[in-house]
N, C-alpha and C positions, 0 to 999 in steps of 0.2 A: 359149583360146590367147592372148588379150589379156594377161592377167595374167603368163603365162610371158614374153611379150615384153618388157613393161616390168620384170619381174624381171630377166631377161636383161640387157637393157640397163643397169640401174642396178648390176649385180655387176661391171660394167667398172670397172677402176682409175681413180679420179678421177670418175667419171660423176655428174652431178647432174640433178635434173629441175627445170624452170621451166615457167610458163605466161605468156610475154612476150606473147603476142597474144590473151589472154582465156581462156575456159574451155576452148577447145580451138585447136590441138593440144596436147598434151604434149610438151615440146621437152626430149630428153636432151642434154646437152652434156658434154664434157670440156674443161678449161681455158678455160671459156666459148666455146667453139666447138661448133656444133651437128653431132651425127652421126646424130640419128634425131628423127623427127617422127610422132607418133602421133595420128591422127585417128579420133574415133569419132563418127558422126553416126547420128541415130535411123534405125533401117530399113535403114541401110547397112553394108556389110562394113567392119571395121577396115582402114584404110589407114595404111601405113608408108611414110615418105619416109626413103631412106638415100642417103648419099653412095656414088659408084661411080666407078671407073676408066672414062672413056668408051668404051673398046674393050668391056670386060666390060658395061657397061651397055647397049650395043647387043646384045650377044650374048643377053644375059637376056631382053630385050624379044622377040627372035626366037623364044627358045625357050619362053617362058611368056606365055600370054595375059594372066595376072594381073600381070605387070610392065609398067609404062608409064613414059613419061618424068614426070620429077618434077613433081608437082601444086604450082604456085605457087613453083616452084623453077627454078634453071638446069637446063634439059632435058639438056645435055650431060653434066653432073657429078652429077645425082641422077635416082633412080629412085622411082617410087610403087609399092609393092607391095600389092595388093589380098589381104587375108587372108580368102580364101573357102573354104580346105580343099584348094584344088588343089596347094599346094606343102607337101612335109614341112616340120614344125617345125624339123628339122636344117638344111634349105636356108635358110630364114628366118634362123636363127641363124648360119650361114656369111654372109649378107649383112650382118647386123648386125656381125659381125667385121671384115668388109672396110671397112664404113663408119668404124668405130672406128679400125682401123688406118690408113687414109687421112687421118683427121683428126689423129691422134698423130703421124704421120710428118711432117706439115707444121708442127708446132710448134717453137718455139725449143728448142735442145738442153737448156737448163736445165730446162725444163718437162717435156720428154720424161723427163730422168733422175729428175725428183722423182716422176712419175706412176709409173715403174718401181719406185721404191722405196717405195711406198705397200703397206700391208698390205691 
């Protein structure tokens, strides 16, 4: 599932990957703004940090044991999702879409328009 998650993130228009904090996490950005952090530690489930509307974030945490407040992030605006098989891949992809959309929505209009025009 890890490769599917990374591939899905990088297929987003304007998405780039970086390692600004060292060998982990993989940080996926759009217009130099983070929308996904992918942590892989030996012996632990893959952890995915995603931006989220605060109300939706709370609801997801209540509904799913694998969704927690963002690890090393603003707990109000970020969730950490433990990729342990308890969530369908489609739900994880929906959360990635939401994170990406939240970040793009906050970009200046000229950047948003440039991203929309990308192939």
